[in-house]
C-alpha positions as CSV (number, residue, x, y, z in Angstrom):
1,M,7.0,97.8,12.5
2,R,6.0,95.1,10.0
3,I,9.6,94.0,9.6
4,F,10.0,93.8,13.4
5,N,6.9,91.6,13.7
6,Y,8.2,89.4,10.9
7,I,11.6,89.0,12.6
8,L,9.9,88.3,16.0
9,V,7.7,85.6,14.5
10,M,10.7,84.0,12.7
11,A,12.8,84.1,15.8
12,A,10.0,82.4,17.8
13,L,9.6,79.7,15.1
14,I,13.4,79.1,15.0
15,L,13.5,78.8,18.8
16,S,10.6,76.4,19.0
17,V,12.1,74.1,16.3
18,A,15.6,74.4,17.8
19,C,14.4,73.6,21.3
20,S,12.3,70.6,20.4
21,D,13.7,67.1,21.0
22,P,13.3,65.2,17.7
23,D,14.8,62.0,19.3
24,R,12.1,62.0,21.9
25,T,9.3,62.2,19.3
26,S,10.8,59.5,17.1
27,N,11.6,57.2,20.0
28,D,8.0,57.5,21.3
29,S,6.6,56.6,18.0
30,A,9.1,53.8,17.5
31,R,8.0,52.3,20.9
32,T,4.4,52.2,19.9
33,D,5.0,50.8,16.4
34,T,7.6,48.1,17.3
35,L,6.8,44.9,19.1
36,L,9.6,43.9,21.3
37,P,10.2,40.3,22.4
38,D,9.3,39.2,26.0
39,S,12.4,36.9,26.1
40,E,15.2,35.7,24.0
41,L,17.0,32.4,24.6
42,T,19.9,30.5,23.0
43,G,20.1,26.8,23.1
44,A,16.5,26.5,24.1
45,R,14.0,23.6,24.5
46,I,10.2,23.9,24.4
47,F,7.7,21.1,25.1
48,L,4.2,21.1,23.6
49,Y,1.3,19.4,25.4
50,D,-2.1,18.2,24.6
51,G,-3.7,18.3,28.1
52,E,-1.1,16.5,30.2
53,R,0.4,14.5,27.4
54,R,3.6,15.8,25.9
55,T,3.3,15.8,22.1
56,A,6.6,17.3,21.0
57,E,10.0,18.5,22.0
58,I,11.4,21.5,20.1
59,V,15.1,22.3,20.4
60,S,16.4,25.5,18.8
61,A,19.7,27.4,18.6
62,R,17.8,30.6,19.3
63,I,14.2,31.4,20.4
64,V,12.5,34.8,20.5
65,K,9.2,34.8,22.3
66,F,6.4,37.3,21.7
67,S,3.7,36.4,24.3
68,E,1.4,39.3,23.3
69,I,0.8,37.7,19.9
70,D,1.4,34.0,20.9
71,S,4.3,33.7,18.6
72,T,7.7,32.2,19.3
73,M,10.3,32.5,16.6
74,A,12.8,29.6,16.5
75,Y,16.0,29.4,14.5
76,D,17.8,26.1,13.5
77,V,14.8,24.1,14.6
78,D,14.9,20.4,15.6
79,V,11.5,18.8,16.6
80,N,10.8,15.4,18.0
81,V,7.1,14.4,17.7
82,L,6.1,12.0,20.5
83,D,3.5,9.2,20.6
84,T,1.2,8.5,23.6
85,A,4.0,6.5,25.2
86,G,6.5,9.4,24.9
87,E,8.5,7.7,22.1
88,V,9.8,9.7,19.1
89,T,7.7,8.8,16.0
90,T,8.7,11.7,13.7
91,H,11.8,13.9,13.6
92,V,11.7,17.3,11.8
93,V,14.4,19.9,11.2
94,G,14.2,23.3,9.5
95,D,16.0,26.6,9.2
96,S,13.4,28.5,11.2
97,G,9.8,28.3,12.6
98,V,7.0,30.1,14.2
99,I,5.4,28.3,17.2
100,R,1.9,29.2,18.4
101,E,1.8,27.5,21.8
102,S,-1.8,28.2,22.6
103,T,-3.0,26.4,19.5
104,G,-0.2,23.8,19.1
105,F,0.5,25.1,15.6
106,M,3.9,25.4,14.0
107,D,5.1,26.8,10.7
108,L,8.5,25.5,9.6
109,Y,10.6,27.4,6.9
110,G,13.6,26.6,4.8
111,N,15.2,23.2,4.2
112,V,12.5,21.3,6.1
113,V,13.2,17.6,6.4
114,L,10.8,15.2,8.2
115,T,11.9,11.7,8.9
116,T,9.5,9.0,10.3
117,Q,10.2,6.0,12.5
118,D,9.9,3.8,9.4
119,T,12.5,5.8,7.5
120,A,10.2,7.7,5.2
121,V,11.7,11.2,4.4
122,L,9.7,14.3,3.4
123,Q,11.7,17.3,2.0
124,T,10.1,20.7,1.4
125,D,10.7,24.4,1.9
126,Y,7.6,25.0,4.1
127,L,5.5,22.9,6.4
128,F,2.5,23.7,8.6
129,W,2.1,21.3,11.6
130,D,-1.0,21.0,13.8
131,S,0.2,19.0,16.8
132,H,-3.3,18.5,18.3
133,E,-4.7,17.1,15.1
134,E,-1.4,15.3,14.3
135,K,-1.6,16.6,10.7
136,I,0.9,18.4,8.4
137,R,0.4,20.3,5.2
138,T,2.1,22.5,2.7
139,D,1.4,24.1,-0.7
140,A,5.2,24.0,-1.6
141,F,7.0,21.4,-3.6
142,V,7.5,18.1,-1.8
143,R,9.7,15.1,-2.2
144,I,9.0,11.9,-0.3
145,T,11.5,9.0,-0.2
146,K,11.2,5.6,1.4
147,N,13.7,2.9,0.6
148,E,14.0,3.2,-3.2
149,D,10.6,4.8,-3.8
150,V,10.4,8.5,-4.6
151,V,7.3,10.6,-5.1
152,T,7.3,14.3,-5.8
153,G,4.6,17.0,-6.3
154,W,3.1,20.3,-5.2
155,G,1.1,20.5,-2.0
156,L,0.6,17.9,0.6
157,R,-1.9,16.9,3.3
158,A,-0.8,14.1,5.6
159,N,-0.7,12.8,9.1
160,E,2.6,13.5,10.9
161,D,4.0,10.0,10.6
162,L,3.3,10.0,6.8
163,S,1.2,6.8,7.0
164,R,-1.6,8.7,5.1
165,I,-0.4,11.0,2.3
166,K,-2.2,13.1,-0.3
167,I,-0.1,15.1,-2.8
168,L,-2.3,17.7,-4.4
169,R,-0.8,18.6,-7.8
170,K,1.7,17.5,-10.4
171,V,2.4,14.2,-8.8
172,S,5.2,12.0,-10.2
173,G,7.5,9.4,-9.0
174,T,8.9,5.9,-9.1
175,I,7.5,3.2,-6.9
176,T,9.3,-0.2,-6.9
177,D,7.8,-1.6,-3.8
178,T,4.1,-2.2,-4.1
179,R,3.5,-3.7,-0.6
180,S,0.9,-1.9,1.5
181,D,3.6,-0.3,3.8
182,S,5.4,1.4,1.0
183,L,4.7,4.8,-0.4
């Protein structure tokens, strides 16, 4: 009788495991653990505003939007920063970026190059941009070039047109033009 009970319990256990749907369980847990995008666009364009004033135009090869967490991933990013008249004052490109539309913040990653209207060029691997404050910053290595002047260092705090720059650490460079509008 004991052997019969043992066989009956084992058969019930085997049937319960064999009849369960493991895909259903794993898919349910995957759905709750994975955040899916709200939309995906190729060849997309986003405009950022401060009130009614357009502050920037962002063009990207691919954009993936996650509204729930106010994050938009952009790939092959091309940004035009606009002044109050709507004219481009600064141009920025990067491999990718994260845009937070509600705050006007943007993080740019990989081969970031910022060019101002007066031909100053900032090169770095990472750049944070606050479009409302019109400020940029990074803790990464930076290289700023204007005409024949070159300044390098680690970390930067500046306004988006590079008219006021503070390099935080290990500053070095060559400045040949000492006029007030140079680096």
